[in-house]
C-alpha positions as CSV (number, residue, x, y, z in Angstrom):
1,M,8.4,-29.8,-9.0
2,N,4.7,-28.8,-9.2
3,K,3.9,-26.4,-12.0
4,I,3.5,-22.8,-10.9
5,K,0.3,-21.3,-12.3
6,I,1.0,-17.8,-13.6
7,V,-1.0,-14.8,-14.9
8,I,0.9,-12.0,-16.7
9,A,-0.3,-8.4,-16.7
10,G,1.2,-6.4,-19.6
11,A,1.9,-9.3,-21.8
12,R,1.9,-7.3,-25.0
13,G,4.6,-4.9,-23.8
14,R,8.3,-5.5,-24.6
15,M,9.0,-6.9,-21.2
16,G,5.7,-8.7,-21.1
17,K,6.5,-10.6,-24.3
18,E,9.8,-11.8,-22.9
19,A,8.0,-13.0,-19.7
20,V,5.5,-14.9,-21.9
21,Y,8.4,-16.6,-23.7
22,L,10.0,-17.3,-20.3
23,T,7.0,-19.3,-19.2
24,G,7.1,-21.2,-22.5
25,R,10.7,-22.4,-22.0
26,T,10.5,-23.1,-18.2
27,E,9.2,-26.6,-17.6
28,H,7.7,-25.8,-14.2
29,F,5.9,-22.6,-15.2
30,D,2.3,-22.8,-16.5
31,L,0.9,-19.6,-18.1
32,V,-2.9,-19.8,-17.5
33,G,-4.0,-16.4,-18.5
34,V,-3.0,-12.7,-19.2
35,L,-4.5,-9.4,-18.2
36,D,-5.0,-6.7,-20.8
37,H,-7.1,-3.6,-21.3
38,K,-8.6,-5.0,-24.5
39,H,-9.0,-8.2,-26.4
40,E,-11.5,-9.7,-23.9
41,G,-12.7,-13.1,-25.1
42,K,-9.7,-13.7,-27.3
43,K,-6.7,-16.1,-26.8
44,L,-3.2,-14.8,-26.6
45,S,-2.4,-17.0,-29.6
46,D,-4.8,-14.8,-31.7
47,L,-2.3,-11.9,-31.4
48,D,0.9,-11.5,-33.4
49,G,4.0,-12.9,-31.8
50,F,2.3,-15.4,-29.5
51,T,1.8,-18.5,-31.6
52,G,1.2,-21.5,-29.4
53,Y,0.3,-19.6,-26.3
54,D,-3.4,-20.7,-26.2
55,V,-4.4,-18.9,-23.0
56,P,-7.4,-16.6,-22.4
57,I,-7.1,-12.8,-22.3
58,Y,-9.0,-11.1,-19.4
59,T,-9.8,-7.4,-19.0
60,D,-11.3,-8.0,-15.5
61,I,-8.6,-9.0,-13.0
62,E,-11.1,-10.4,-10.5
63,K,-12.8,-12.6,-13.1
64,C,-9.3,-13.8,-14.1
65,F,-8.3,-14.8,-10.6
66,Q,-11.7,-16.4,-9.8
67,T,-11.5,-18.4,-13.0
68,E,-7.9,-19.4,-13.3
69,K,-6.9,-19.4,-9.6
70,P,-3.2,-18.7,-10.3
71,D,-0.3,-19.0,-7.8
72,V,1.6,-15.9,-9.1
73,L,0.9,-12.7,-10.9
74,I,3.7,-11.2,-12.9
75,D,3.0,-7.5,-13.4
76,L,4.9,-5.5,-16.0
77,T,2.6,-2.5,-16.5
78,T,2.7,0.9,-14.9
79,P,2.9,2.1,-11.3
80,E,-0.9,3.0,-11.2
81,F,-2.0,-0.4,-12.5
82,G,0.8,-2.3,-10.9
83,Y,-0.3,-1.1,-7.5
84,Y,-4.0,-1.9,-8.1
85,H,-3.1,-5.3,-9.5
86,A,-0.8,-6.2,-6.6
87,K,-3.4,-5.2,-4.0
88,T,-6.1,-7.2,-5.9
89,A,-3.8,-10.2,-6.3
90,L,-3.0,-10.3,-2.5
91,S,-6.7,-10.1,-1.6
92,Y,-7.3,-13.2,-3.7
93,G,-4.3,-15.0,-2.2
94,V,-2.2,-14.6,-5.3
95,R,1.4,-13.7,-4.9
96,P,2.5,-10.7,-7.0
97,V,5.9,-10.3,-8.7
98,V,6.0,-6.7,-9.8
99,G,8.6,-5.1,-12.2
100,T,7.0,-1.7,-12.1
101,T,8.8,1.2,-10.4
102,G,7.4,4.4,-9.1
103,F,5.5,3.3,-6.0
104,T,5.3,5.7,-3.2
105,K,6.3,4.9,0.4
106,E,2.6,4.9,1.2
107,N,1.9,2.3,-1.6
108,L,4.7,0.1,-0.3
109,Q,3.5,0.3,3.3
110,E,-0.1,-0.6,2.3
111,L,1.2,-3.6,0.3
112,E,3.4,-4.6,3.3
113,D,0.4,-4.5,5.6
114,L,-1.7,-6.5,3.1
115,C,1.0,-9.2,2.8
116,E,1.0,-9.6,6.6
117,E,-2.8,-9.7,6.7
118,M,-3.1,-12.3,3.9
119,N,0.1,-14.2,4.9
120,R,1.2,-14.0,1.3
121,G,4.5,-12.8,-0.3
122,C,5.0,-10.0,-2.8
123,I,8.2,-9.2,-4.6
124,I,8.8,-5.8,-6.1
125,A,12.0,-5.4,-8.1
126,P,13.2,-2.1,-9.4
127,N,15.5,-4.1,-11.7
128,F,15.2,-7.8,-12.6
129,A,18.7,-8.1,-14.2
130,L,20.9,-10.0,-11.8
131,G,23.9,-8.0,-12.9
132,A,22.1,-4.8,-12.0
133,V,21.4,-6.1,-8.5
134,L,25.1,-7.0,-8.1
135,M,26.0,-3.5,-9.3
136,M,23.8,-2.1,-6.5
137,K,25.3,-4.4,-3.9
138,F,28.9,-3.5,-5.0
139,S,28.0,0.2,-4.9
140,Q,26.8,-0.2,-1.3
141,I,30.0,-1.8,-0.3
142,A,32.1,1.0,-1.9
143,A,29.9,3.7,-0.4
144,K,31.2,2.8,3.0
145,Y,34.7,4.0,1.9
146,Y,33.9,6.7,-0.6
147,Q,31.7,9.6,0.4
148,D,31.7,11.3,-2.9
149,V,29.5,9.6,-5.5
150,E,27.2,10.3,-8.4
151,I,24.7,8.1,-10.2
152,M,24.2,8.3,-13.9
153,E,21.2,6.2,-15.2
154,M,20.4,5.9,-18.9
155,H,17.2,4.5,-20.3
156,H,15.1,4.5,-23.5
157,D,13.0,7.5,-24.2
158,Q,9.7,5.8,-23.4
159,K,10.4,5.3,-19.8
160,L,7.9,7.3,-17.7
161,D,9.7,7.8,-14.3
162,A,12.9,9.7,-13.5
163,P,15.1,8.9,-11.7
164,S,14.7,5.2,-12.4
165,G,13.8,2.8,-9.6
166,T,17.2,1.2,-9.9
167,A,18.9,4.6,-9.3
168,I,16.8,5.4,-6.3
169,K,17.3,1.9,-4.8
170,T,21.1,2.2,-5.4
171,A,21.1,5.6,-3.5
172,E,19.0,4.1,-0.7
173,L,21.4,1.2,-0.2
174,M,24.4,3.5,-0.3
175,A,22.8,5.9,2.2
176,E,22.6,3.1,4.7
177,V,26.4,2.9,5.0
178,R,27.7,6.2,3.6
179,Q,28.7,9.0,5.9
180,A,26.3,11.8,4.9
181,K,28.0,14.6,2.9
182,N,26.8,17.4,0.6
183,Q,29.0,17.1,-2.4
184,G,30.6,19.7,-4.6
185,H,31.8,23.3,-3.7
186,P,29.7,24.8,-0.8
187,D,29.2,27.9,-3.0
188,E,28.5,26.2,-6.3
189,K,25.6,27.6,-8.3
190,E,23.5,26.0,-11.0
191,T,23.5,28.6,-13.9
192,I,20.9,26.3,-15.5
193,P,18.5,24.7,-12.9
194,G,18.8,21.0,-12.7
195,A,22.4,20.9,-14.1
196,R,23.7,19.1,-11.0
197,G,20.9,16.5,-11.0
198,A,18.6,15.3,-8.3
199,D,19.9,15.5,-4.7
200,F,19.5,12.3,-2.6
201,D,21.2,12.7,0.8
202,G,23.9,14.8,-0.8
203,M,24.5,12.3,-3.6
204,R,23.6,13.4,-7.2
205,I,21.5,11.4,-9.6
206,H,21.4,12.1,-13.3
207,S,18.8,10.7,-15.8
208,T,19.3,10.3,-19.5
209,R,16.5,9.3,-21.9
210,L,17.4,8.5,-25.5
211,P,16.1,6.2,-28.2
212,G,18.3,3.1,-28.7
213,L,19.1,2.7,-25.0
214,I,17.6,-0.1,-22.9
215,A,18.7,0.2,-19.3
216,H,22.2,1.3,-18.2
217,Q,23.6,2.7,-15.0
218,Q,27.0,3.7,-13.7
219,V,27.9,4.7,-10.2
220,L,31.0,7.0,-10.1
221,F,33.0,7.3,-6.9
222,G,35.7,10.0,-6.5
223,A,38.5,10.4,-4.0
224,E,42.0,12.1,-3.9
225,G,43.9,10.9,-6.9
226,E,41.5,8.2,-7.9
227,S,38.0,7.2,-9.1
228,L,36.0,4.0,-9.1
229,T,33.3,3.2,-11.6
230,I,30.7,0.4,-11.2
231,R,28.6,0.0,-14.3
232,H,25.9,-2.3,-15.6
233,D,24.3,-2.5,-19.1
234,S,21.3,-4.3,-20.3
235,Y,21.4,-4.6,-24.1
236,N,18.1,-6.4,-24.5
237,R,15.1,-7.4,-22.3
238,V,16.1,-11.0,-22.2
239,S,18.6,-9.9,-19.6
240,F,15.8,-9.3,-17.1
241,M,14.3,-12.8,-17.3
242,S,16.7,-14.6,-15.0
243,G,15.5,-12.3,-12.3
244,V,11.9,-12.7,-13.1
245,K,12.3,-16.5,-13.0
246,L,14.1,-16.2,-9.6
247,A,11.4,-13.9,-8.2
248,V,8.5,-16.2,-9.3
249,E,10.2,-19.2,-7.6
250,E,11.1,-17.3,-4.4
251,V,7.8,-15.4,-3.9
252,L,6.2,-18.8,-3.1
253,K,8.6,-19.1,-0.1
254,V,8.0,-15.8,1.6
255,N,5.0,-14.2,3.3
256,V,6.2,-10.6,3.5
257,L,6.8,-7.8,1.1
258,V,10.3,-8.0,-0.5
259,Y,11.5,-4.8,-2.2
260,G,14.6,-5.5,-4.3
261,L,16.0,-8.8,-5.6
262,E,19.1,-8.3,-3.5
263,N,17.0,-9.5,-0.5
264,I,16.5,-12.9,-2.1
265,M,19.8,-13.4,-3.7
266,E,22.2,-15.6,-1.6
């Protein structure tokens, strides 16, 4: 297999570091550079925790693509930068794999149009943990039979968006098959605003942010005399790397925007 030339945006972050280490232990991955908002002119190996990763750091994304000519960009930054990086990558014929959540529908439509125009693939994954993707798929199956369902997502206290992209994607998948219903008592009243969580097509989504958590979600279904809970827990960020690896390999095979790993998992 030919080596896949990769650039990583957000390499110094907690997810980014794991992605760097992933390239180091994957024989057919070749890390050729990283994007950062500082350290221009330095090598990644000059920074703590990256011994042996002797690749250049760029602050200018276009200079990076012009110089290194990568096949794939792995973006693990923020929605604002992830959107800009993905658009720029596609314009250079580079295929983005984006782990950032929080894109608007307009953002996704623009990226979809750009993929079609450039005949290049882009994969955006609300969650790279394969177990989390299965949790979403299982929840979709259950939602066909259970109308009453609430999502409880729990993340570390540095997460910027709420609800999480995983929770929203789960609700979207369930809404495709679930018979619409406004849950709870028709006359219920929130004595403290927000107590019942966000309302998505009658389903409720609750977000928890606490130090010590990584990424956790449970989907709780209720019916007469029974309940069903589907839960996934990520205890460290290594759990996301199997999905990153899969996405990098699969993005080379598609020429459209793919939103969610469930669309490339057989």
